[in-house]
C-alpha positions in Angstrom: 27.5 15.5 23.3 28.7 18.9 22.5 26.2 21.2 24.6 26.3 23.8 22.0 24.2 21.8 19.6 20.6 23.3 19.0 17.7 22.2 16.9 16.0 24.8 14.7 14.0 25.2 11.6 15.7 24.0 8.3 15.7 27.2 6.2 16.7 27.6 2.6 19.9 28.9 3.7 21.0 25.7 5.0 20.8 23.9 2.0 24.4 23.8 0.9 25.4 22.4 4.2 22.5 20.0 4.1 23.0 18.8 1.0 26.7 18.2 2.0 25.6 15.9 4.7 23.2 14.5 2.3 26.2 13.5 -0.2 27.9 12.1 2.8 24.9 9.6 3.5 24.8 8.8 0.1 28.6 8.1 -0.4 28.2 5.6 2.5 26.1 3.5 0.5 23.9 2.7 3.5 21.6 5.7 3.6 19.5 5.9 0.5 19.1 4.4 -2.9 19.6 7.9 -4.4 22.8 8.4 -6.6 22.8 12.4 -6.0 21.6 14.9 -3.9 18.2 16.5 -5.3 17.9 20.3 -6.0 17.0 22.7 -3.3 13.4 23.0 -5.3 13.1 19.1 -5.6 13.6 18.9 -1.8 11.9 21.9 -0.6 8.7 20.7 -2.6 8.8 16.9 -1.4 9.3 17.8 2.5 6.5 19.1 4.9 7.9 22.4 5.4 7.1 22.3 9.4 8.9 19.2 9.7 12.0 20.0 8.2 14.7 20.5 11.1 18.6 20.8 11.3 21.1 20.4 14.3 23.6 23.1 14.7 26.8 23.2 16.6 27.9 26.9 17.1 26.7 28.2 13.5 27.6 24.7 11.9 24.7 22.5 10.5 26.0 19.1 11.7 22.8 17.2 10.9 19.2 17.1 9.3 16.0 15.7 9.6 12.6 16.1 7.2 9.7 14.3 6.7 7.3 13.5 3.5 3.8 12.9 3.2 3.0 9.4 2.1 0.0 10.0 0.5 -2.3 13.2 -0.7 -5.5 11.0 0.7 -7.1 12.5 3.7 -7.4 9.2 5.6 -3.4 9.5 5.8 -2.8 13.0 6.9 -1.1 12.0 10.4 1.3 9.5 8.5 4.9 10.6 7.3 7.9 9.1 6.3 11.0 10.7 7.6 14.8 10.7 7.2 17.4 11.7 9.5 21.2 12.4 8.6 24.0 13.1 10.8 27.5 14.8 9.3 30.6 12.2 9.5 32.3 14.3 12.1 29.3 14.7 14.3 28.3 11.0 14.4 28.2 9.3 18.1 27.9 12.6 19.8 24.1 12.1 20.3 23.0 14.6 17.2 20.5 11.9 15.4 18.7 11.5 18.7 18.4 15.1 19.2 17.2 15.4 15.9 15.0 12.7 15.9 13.5 13.8 19.6 12.4 17.1 18.0 11.2 15.4 14.8 8.8 13.2 17.3 7.7 16.1 19.3 7.2 18.4 16.4 5.2 16.0 14.3 3.1 15.1 17.4 2.3 18.9 18.1 1.1 19.0 14.1 -1.3 16.0 14.8 0.9 13.2 13.1 0.0 9.8 14.5 2.6 7.6 12.6 6.2 8.1 11.6 7.6 5.9 9.3 10.9 4.9 7.5 12.9 2.5 5.3 16.4 1.6 6.6 19.0 -0.6 5.0 19.4 -3.8 6.9 23.2 -2.9 7.4 22.5 0.9 8.7 22.6 -0.9 12.3 23.0 2.6 14.0 19.9 3.7 12.5 17.8 0.6 13.4 19.4 0.7 17.0 18.6 4.5 17.5 14.9 3.9 15.7 14.3 1.2 18.1 15.2 3.1 21.3 12.8 5.8 20.3 9.9 3.3 20.1 10.0 2.5 16.8 9.2 -1.2 15.4 10.2 -3.4 12.4 7.1 -3.9 10.3 8.9 -6.1 8.0 11.5 -6.5 5.7 11.3 -5.4 1.9 13.7 -8.1 0.2 15.6 -7.3 -2.5 13.8 -3.9 -2.6 15.9 -2.5 -5.4 19.3 -2.4 -6.8 22.0 -0.1 -5.9 23.1 2.3 -8.8 26.2 3.9 -7.4 28.9 3.5 -5.0 30.5 0.4 -3.2 27.3 -1.4 -3.7 26.7 -0.8 -7.3 24.6 -4.0 -9.1 23.7 -5.1 -5.0 20.1 -5.9 -4.5 19.1 -4.2 -1.1 16.9 -5.1 1.6 14.8 -2.5 3.6 13.5 -2.8 7.2 10.5 -0.7 7.3 9.7 0.8 10.6 7.1 2.7 12.4 6.5 4.7 15.4 2.7 4.9 16.3 2.1 8.2 18.9 1.1 7.6 22.2 -0.7 11.1 22.5 -2.2 11.9 19.1 -4.4 9.9 17.2 -5.7 8.0 19.9 -9.6 8.3 19.8 
């Protein structure tokens, strides 16, 4: 891993780089059901502002992580769904681990007791990384949705639902 990589808050001016990394993930066919990236306004509105991070190598954004509330109901205030994306050129350098570490720490600092995510069964790198961070598979959502784009267009996809319960927040 390059020791110049740092994690910081995702700012609006990071959006072009974040969007490009998001599109790289979309293009793999293993990151999301989305066929295209959202606008900055939609991304901004859908993510918890204090749980949006970027990994920066020198001055270049090489990855991002963000979380969304799963519900507006107060009883779920400590549960968030997250995503982690790493630029193709920065993969296998520990950037995803750095982002997930920072996201977990920040989420717990803010009182979140559960992080969850849906990961395509074929995305073994993401599943392995999440397992190393204490996420466990809750279940598989079989044939959850059909891909509408790319190499898997027309294919029904299974999604593994993973979650991690904090060992320091929401214990009482």
